MIVOLO-783688 format. One record per residue (C-alpha): residue in one letter; x, z, y; residue number from 0. Coordinates in steps of 0.02 Angstrom, whole numbers. Last residue first. Layout:
   res        X        Z        Y     n
     A        X        Z        Y   NUM
...
! end
This chain:
   res        X        Z        Y     n
     F       53     2176     1573   515
     E       49     2139     1754   514
     I      219     2061     1734   513
     L      173     1965     1584   512
     L      201     1781     1650   511
     D      371     1812     1713   510
     E      415     1902     1536   509
     F      393     1734     1436   508
     G      555     1722     1385   507
     G      535     1847     1236   506
     R      445     1826     1063   505
     D      398     2018     1065   504
     K      329     2016     1231   503
     L      236     1863     1186   502
     T      163     1938     1026   501
     N      102     2095     1120   500
     V       14     2005     1256   499
     A      -75     1897     1138   498
     Y     -122     2027     1024   497
     A     -179     2131     1186   496
     S     -302     1994     1220   495
     K     -432     2006     1337   494
     S     -307     2031     1489   493
     L     -210     1884     1416   492
     V     -343     1758     1432   491
     G     -387     1816     1613   490
     K     -204     1816     1666   489
     L     -188     1638     1575   488
     D     -319     1557     1680   487
     Y     -260     1372     1653   486
     G     -268     1300     1818   485
     Y     -183     1138     1789   484
     K       -8     1191     1820   483
     I      -47     1353     1711   482
     L      -83     1237     1555   481
     V       82     1148     1595   480
     D      180     1313     1593   479
     L       99     1364     1448   478
     S      147     1211     1361   477
     K      325     1229     1408   476
     R      344     1394     1332   475
     P      308     1333     1164   474
     I      148     1403     1084   473
     R      216     1485      902   472
     D      160     1668      896   471
     W       39     1632     1018   470
     Y      -46     1528      896   469
     Y     -245     1508      938   468
     V     -252     1436     1121   467
     P     -410     1352     1132   466
     I     -389     1215     1267   465
     I     -572     1217     1339   464
     Q     -500     1315     1505   463
     P     -385     1167     1538   462
     D     -538     1051     1590   461
     I     -482      873     1535   460
     G     -484      746     1675   459
     N     -346      630     1637   458
     R     -187      743     1702   457
     L     -260      871     1587   456
     L     -248      750     1430   455
     V      -78      661     1469   454
     E        6      847     1510   453
     L      -62      923     1368   452
     T       12      771     1265   451
     E      177      811     1334   450
     Y      168      991     1323   449
     S      155      980     1144   448
     F      107     1132     1020   447
     T      -38     1171     1115   446
     V     -121     1000     1080   445
     A     -157     1062      883   444
     S     -290     1171      958   443
     L     -377     1015     1040   442
     S     -401      954      867   441
     Q     -479     1096      800   440
     E     -597     1096      969   439
     I     -642      907      954   438
     R     -807      932     1049   437
     P     -698      939     1210   436
     I     -626      768     1176   435
     Q     -773      643     1218   434
     A     -753      674     1407   433
     V     -577      607     1389   432
     D     -669      417     1384   431
     G     -564      297     1287   430
     G     -576      130     1408   429
     K     -422       40     1347   428
     A     -303      136     1458   427
     I     -373      302     1395   426
     W     -323      245     1205   425
     Q     -146      204     1264   424
     E     -123      357     1347   423
     I     -172      446     1198   422
     A      -55      341     1094   421
     T       88      384     1205   420
     A       55      558     1188   419
     N       28      573     1002   418
     N        6      757      961   417
     K      -16      701      790   416
     E     -190      812      798   415
     I     -229      716      952   414
     H     -197      542      875   413
     Y     -309      583      731   412
     K     -456      655      852   411
     I     -432      491      964   410
     P     -493      392      819   409
     I     -674      468      834   408
     F     -758      409      663   407
     Y     -703      508      529   406
     P     -737      686      525   405
     S     -897      657      615   404
     V     -970      536      513   403
     Q    -1042      624      357   402
     I    -1222      653      404   401
     C    -1260      563      590   400
     S    -1249      682      735   399
     D    -1061      623      770   398
     L    -1143      443      760   397
     F    -1259      503      901   396
     N    -1136      587     1000   395
     V    -1030      427     1009   394
     F    -1168      317     1056   393
     S    -1212      438     1196   392
     P    -1369      508     1279   391
     N    -1440      526     1101   390
     I    -1621      476     1036   389
     L    -1713      413     1200   388
     D    -1885      341     1148   387
     F    -1927      159     1204   386
     R    -2117      129     1162   385
     N    -2173      -24     1112   384
     N    -2256       58      955   383
     I    -2083      147      909   382
     K    -1925       87      975   381
     L    -1778      217      960   380
     H    -1650      239     1093   379
     V    -1468      274     1099   378
     S    -1368      287     1270   377
     E    -1201      212     1299   376
     N    -1236      223     1495   375
     E    -1233       42     1539   374
     P    -1247      -52     1384   373
     N    -1394       29     1334   372
     L    -1419       23     1146   371
     F    -1563       12     1044   370
     L    -1621       66      866   369
     C    -1760      -40      783   368
     N    -1917       11      692   367
     G    -1947      -53      512   366
     S    -1989      112      433   365
     Q    -1809      108      330   364
     T    -1735       96      509   363
     E    -1656      -49      594   362
     A    -1501      -65      690   361
     I    -1394     -113      854   360
     P    -1531     -200      974   359
     F    -1504     -216     1154   358
     L    -1572     -123     1303   357
     D    -1587     -166     1478   356
     L    -1769     -236     1450   355
     Y    -1795     -270     1285   354
     Q    -1938     -381     1297   353
     N    -1816     -506     1381   352
     E    -1889     -663     1283   351
     S    -1842     -578     1111   350
     M    -1797     -729     1029   349
     S    -1628     -740     1098   348
     I    -1594     -563     1090   347
     R    -1640     -554      909   346
     Q    -1517     -707      871   345
     I    -1390     -618      971   344
     I    -1400     -448      857   343
     E    -1407     -537      700   342
     I    -1228     -629      748   341
     P    -1163     -478      803   340
     T    -1199     -388      634   339
     F    -1359     -285      640   338
     Y    -1343     -103      562   337
     K    -1448      -81      402   336
     K    -1596       28      334   335
     I    -1554      177      458   334
     S    -1640      338      403   333
     I    -1726      452      496   332
     W    -1716      654      489   331
     N    -1845      785      554   330
     E    -1774      942      511   329
     K    -1748      988      686   328
     Q    -1800      834      802   327
     I    -1734      658      803   326
     S    -1610      695      674   325
     F    -1486      547      599   324
     H    -1470      480      419   323
     S    -1371      307      401   322
     Y    -1182      340      427   321
     Q    -1122      375      256   320
     H    -1239      275      181   319
     E    -1168      119      262   318
     F     -984      127      176   317
     R    -1003      -26       86   316
     P    -1096     -130      238   315
     R     -931      -89      343   314
     Y     -924       -4      502   313
     I     -771       82      548   312
     T     -638      -28      646   311
     T     -731     -187      728   310
     L     -914     -132      736   309
     F     -857       63      783   308
     L     -730        5      910   307
     R     -840     -110      998   306
     Y     -983       37      999   305
     A     -854      154     1074   304
     Y     -809       42     1212   303
     P     -993      -11     1258   302
     V    -1008     -193     1257   301
     S     -995     -265     1432   300
     K    -1138     -363     1511   299
     G    -1223     -536     1518   298
     I    -1320     -487     1365   297
     A    -1286     -637     1262   296
     N    -1106     -666     1324   295
     E    -1068     -475     1279   294
     I    -1146     -500     1108   293
     G    -1021     -647     1075   292
     D     -886     -552     1129   291
     V     -924     -442      985   290
     Q     -889     -579      865   289
     E     -735     -604      970   288
     N     -673     -413      924   287
     K     -703     -467      736   286
     I     -824     -394      606   285
     N     -809     -377      416   284
     K     -625     -320      429   283
     E     -532     -322      274   282
     Q     -420     -166      263   281
     I     -548      -79      147   280
     V     -529     -202        1   279
     T     -344     -198        2   278
     A     -368      -14       -9   277
     F     -457      -34     -167   276
     K     -309     -110     -255   275
     W     -288     -276     -318   274
     D     -208     -348     -477   273
     L     -348     -475     -536   272
     I     -413     -484     -720   271
     E     -505     -647     -766   270
     P     -342     -731     -794   269
     L     -294     -584     -906   268
     V     -147     -475     -884   267
     H      -93     -580     -730   266
     P       49     -683     -753   265
     S      221     -670     -656   264
     L      276     -742     -469   263
     S      395     -565     -467   262
     P      485     -499     -579   261
     R      439     -312     -659   260
     I      564     -187     -585   259
     S      663      -95     -723   258
     E      643       12     -872   257
     F      807       -4     -987   256
     Y      786      -59    -1166   255
     G      929       -6    -1306   254
     T      817       53    -1463   253
     R      790      228    -1389   252
     I      718      176    -1218   251
     L      600       68    -1319   250
     E      553      214    -1429   249
     D      515      327    -1279   248
     Y      389      187    -1206   247
     E      304      182    -1368   246
     D      298      375    -1368   245
     L      226      352    -1188   244
     L       84      226    -1247   243
     S       35      355    -1384   242
     K       63      299    -1554   241
     S      -79      294    -1707   240
     N     -191      214    -1589   239
     N      -96       56    -1590   238
     E     -233      -73    -1528   237
     W     -133     -143    -1377   236
     L     -224     -301    -1329   235
     E     -116     -455    -1332   234
     F      -50     -551    -1176   233
     S       24     -720    -1167   232
     Q      206     -780    -1140   231
     T      220     -916    -1030   230
     E      310     -856     -859   229
     F      412     -742     -952   228
     E      473     -876    -1075   227
     N      654     -891    -1012   226
     Q      659     -696    -1028   225
     H      646     -682    -1213   224
     G      485     -617    -1297   223
     K      365     -485    -1266   222
     R      184     -451    -1213   221
     F       62     -303    -1204   220
     Y     -113     -255    -1141   219
     T     -193      -84    -1114   218
     R     -385      -46    -1084   217
     Q     -471       85     -992   216
     S     -493      -33     -836   215
     N     -307     -100     -819   214
     S     -148      -59     -908   213
     G      -16     -184     -922   212
     F      131     -157    -1040   211
     E      293     -262    -1047   210
     F      440     -304    -1171   209
     F      579     -407    -1116   208
     E      730     -482    -1197   207
     Q      882     -557    -1124   206
     G     1002     -410    -1139   205
     K      869     -283    -1164   204
     E      727     -259    -1031   203
     F      574     -160    -1011   202
     Y      419     -180     -887   201
     R      279      -45     -875   200
     W      146     -111     -755   199
     H      -18      -26     -686   198
     T     -150     -164     -652   197
     H     -259     -105     -502   196
     H     -419      -10     -475   195
     G     -440      121     -604   194
     P     -284      156     -665   193
     F     -282      198     -869   192
     D     -119      279     -943   191
     S      -46      333     -768   190
     Y      153      376     -752   189
     G      212      433     -592   188
     V      347      546     -637   187
     R      383      431     -788   186
     K      397      293     -665   185
     R      513      383     -541   184
     I      620      456     -696   183
     E      646      266     -753   182
     Y      684      218     -581   181
     E      823      349     -559   180
     T      891      305     -719   179
     L      883      400     -870   178
     K     1029      479     -965   177
     R     1084      404    -1128   176
     L     1047      426    -1319   175
     F      866      485    -1274   174
     P      756      613    -1358   173
     Y      822      775    -1273   172
     I      777      908    -1390   171
     S      683     1055    -1337   170
     N      501      994    -1359   169
     K      353     1095    -1370   168
     Q      202      989    -1347   167
     Q       72     1076    -1237   166
     H      -38      921    -1241   165
     T      -32      866    -1055   164
     N      152      879    -1043   163
     W      198      752     -893   162
     S      343      667     -935   161
     F      540      687     -927   160
     R      571      714    -1107   159
     I      685      873    -1063   158
     L      614      927     -900   157
     D      405      917     -956   156
     F      299      901     -802   155
     K      158     1032     -821   154
     N      -14     1057     -757   153
     N     -108     1210     -807   152
     I     -231     1176     -672   151
     S     -220     1371     -600   150
     N      -33     1362     -551   149
     E       87     1212     -577   148
     H      207     1231     -690   147
     T      371     1140     -707   146
     F      432     1126     -891   145
     T      587     1171     -994   144
     S      591     1167    -1180   143
     I      775     1246    -1219   142
     G      917     1136    -1306   141
     I     1042     1131    -1163   140
     L     1051      955    -1142   139
     H      916      915    -1008   138
     G      992     1042     -891   137
     G     1141      952     -873   136
     C     1168      957     -706   135
     E     1129      765     -666   134
     M      963      803     -778   133
     W      903      947     -667   132
     N      938      825     -514   131
     L      843      687     -587   130
     A      694      808     -625   129
     F      685      880     -446   128
     W      705      711     -352   127
     S      560      634     -469   126
     F      464      771     -453   125
     F      465      782     -259   124
     M      451      570     -238   123
     E      304      572     -349   122
     N      228      718     -230   121
     L      268      613      -83   120
     E      181      468     -156   119
     L       43      537     -207   118
     L       26      620      -38   117
     K       46      460       37   116
     Q      -84      383      -75   115
     G     -214      502        6   114
     N     -153      487      182   113
     R     -164      273      172   112
     E     -351      301      111   111
     E     -376      424      260   110
     E     -293      299      379   109
     L     -403      147      309   108
     Y     -569      248      327   107
     I     -505      313      515   106
     D     -459      129      566   105
     L     -342      155      717   104
     E     -338        6      832   103
     E     -174      -75      832   102
     P       10      -54      873   101
     Y        7      149      913   100
     E      130      157     1056    99
     F      235      308     1023    98
     N      252      482     1019    97
     Y      251      532      841    96
     I      399      670      841    95
     L      401      781      670    94
     P      471      939      694    93
     V      635      995      607    92
     S      612     1160      530    91
     S      462     1103      440    90
     C      523     1015      283    89
     D      536     1190      173    88
     L      556     1136      -19    87
     N      553     1330      -76    86
     F      666     1387     -219    85
     I      701     1535     -311    84
     I      560     1633     -253    83
     D      583     1813     -298    82
     D      501     1892     -447    81
     G      674     1944     -526    80
     F      811     1827     -511    79
     Q      931     1906     -630    78
     H      802     1883     -775    77
     P      671     1984     -873    76
     I      618     1894    -1025    75
     D      427     1866    -1031    74
     N      330     1846    -1193    73
     E      301     1674    -1253    72
     K      324     1713    -1445    71
     E      499     1619    -1453    70
     D      545     1702    -1292    69
     F      509     1653    -1122    68
     L      597     1627     -953    67
     N      505     1620     -777    66
     L      583     1568     -629    65
     R      495     1557     -461    64
     F      443     1397     -364    63
     E      395     1360     -195    62
     Y      336     1178     -186    61
     T      149     1202     -137    60
     D        8     1084     -189    59
     V      -52     1220     -324    58
     G       78     1365     -334    57
     H      248     1342     -422    56
     F      314     1401     -591    55
     F      475     1328     -642    54
     E      470     1377     -833    53
     I      612     1381     -956    52
     Q      577     1412    -1141    51
     H      651     1483    -1303    50
     I      760     1605    -1229    49
     T      823     1712    -1360    48
     R      831     1905    -1324    47
     N      993     1998    -1303    46
     N      962     2105    -1144    45
     G     1123     2127    -1051    44
     D     1008     2211     -905    43
     A      942     2047     -847    42
     I      950     1885     -937    41
     L     1055     1749     -816    40
     S     1226     1826     -875    39
     G     1215     1751    -1049    38
     D     1362     1632    -1033    37
     K     1278     1462    -1064    36
     I     1103     1521     -991    35
     G     1186     1601     -837    34
     N     1296     1424     -833    33
     I     1117     1338     -835    32
     I     1032     1437     -694    31
     K     1167     1450     -586    30
     N     1195     1258     -601    29
     F     1011     1230     -564    28
     L     1013     1335     -414    27
     Q     1176     1259     -344    26
     K     1110     1091     -375    25
     L      947     1133     -284    24
     I     1032     1190     -123    23
     L     1144     1031     -132    22
     T      982      921     -146    21
     H      882     1025        5    20
     N      946      897      153    19
     S      903      738       46    18
     I      725      811        2    17
     C      709      834      195    16
     Q      783      670      236    15
     K      655      588      118    14
     W      507      677      175    13
     H      541      629      361    12
     A      548      452      299    11
     I      376      483      220    10
     E      303      555      364     9
     I      374      421      490     8
     T      301      288      387     7
     Q      153      394      359     6
     Y      123      393      558     5
     P      162      215      583     4
     S       34      151      453     3
     Y       80      120      278     2
     E       66      -29      181     1
     M       -6        7        4     0
! end
């Protein structure tokens, strides 16, 4: 998947963070391995035999504790005790996102990218963790070794280098050579049956190749000489007596190396395309040029928020996620469909100006139409030739729809990233800072960036609505910017002994605390 600039920065930062921790991890692994060999790792001179090593961590965390077990799976006390032995901390160097975002931010696509990014960061971590364990010789000490994620019983086998879903105990390294970094990465990211695209495993030995393609709960394979690569056909894999991972292991044991699959090669089957769901999401159903046609038809500019909705958010496949809105308490109306620009233009041409200063944007399940006022962005519902005001703002209207608010407002994402340049870019294109006060949780993030604060306050945001939660971390420059634009710091501090004491303990705020 092609990442946005935000994820590109985050992945590069993660890579650098991992690289910075490599020496620490290797020193830890060597201490454990040497302690096992000379017997010093076990506490109090205990003579118990270690049968399993476990690197235990919490769900979605990279803080590890060491557990040792005997053959009956009883704990063996060791020199580290219950302390965290390793913690991948990437927060010491803050990320900087201050750049001009190259396009309109598509929230749905960004969420998809973020999900993929988290998978990649996780794969990157465990590949690095496993590779260093192997480089330190941990795979040859003859003791079953796992990482173990709390609660979900997710284990990665550091002897076989695979996700151990069947609780197998294996202390003998199954290969005659070290695995390559690429092979470990593929094994960390191993998935039997990916749902939306073909998952390839490709092996070479000299001029011979052997490959597998899994798609939609089925796996196919083919093999032959490399000069036959573009002509060999696939066969359905039906060897139920051996798992795919066992088959991959056997290929490595017999001299194959797993490597990158050559490009310009055939599909698994002609009718099975190699596609990802994300590539469908990237297809924009409505272009800016089509929205320009609406403006020509009504003789007025289309509100910025509505244009943004059509070109970056709206797609029929997601229509159900913004189809229910409330006109009164417990009185919900469902939208049957939003009109495309072509449909809007056709309705306007047939209306004979009966819509006054409004233009149609959607039809409800009951057959009534929703209209938008291009002058003030208000939303109206036409019932029996009467236009009832539903919401004074199109953005507020969307936010009132079920499941929309977490997605719609792109500026929310830029604010959370503290991207001052992107916020200025958004404002220059017609973004209204009056929308921002509703995003309180996002606004709390800007207190960490005085540049972002400066942009928002300079463009009319009331400093009193900025929620300051993190008195233990807010930079002095951020407080100075808030005060510059009229923030009532004294009034806030007079009501919070915690804030006063925290700033006193931190130091550097003495001139602001004279009265306290």
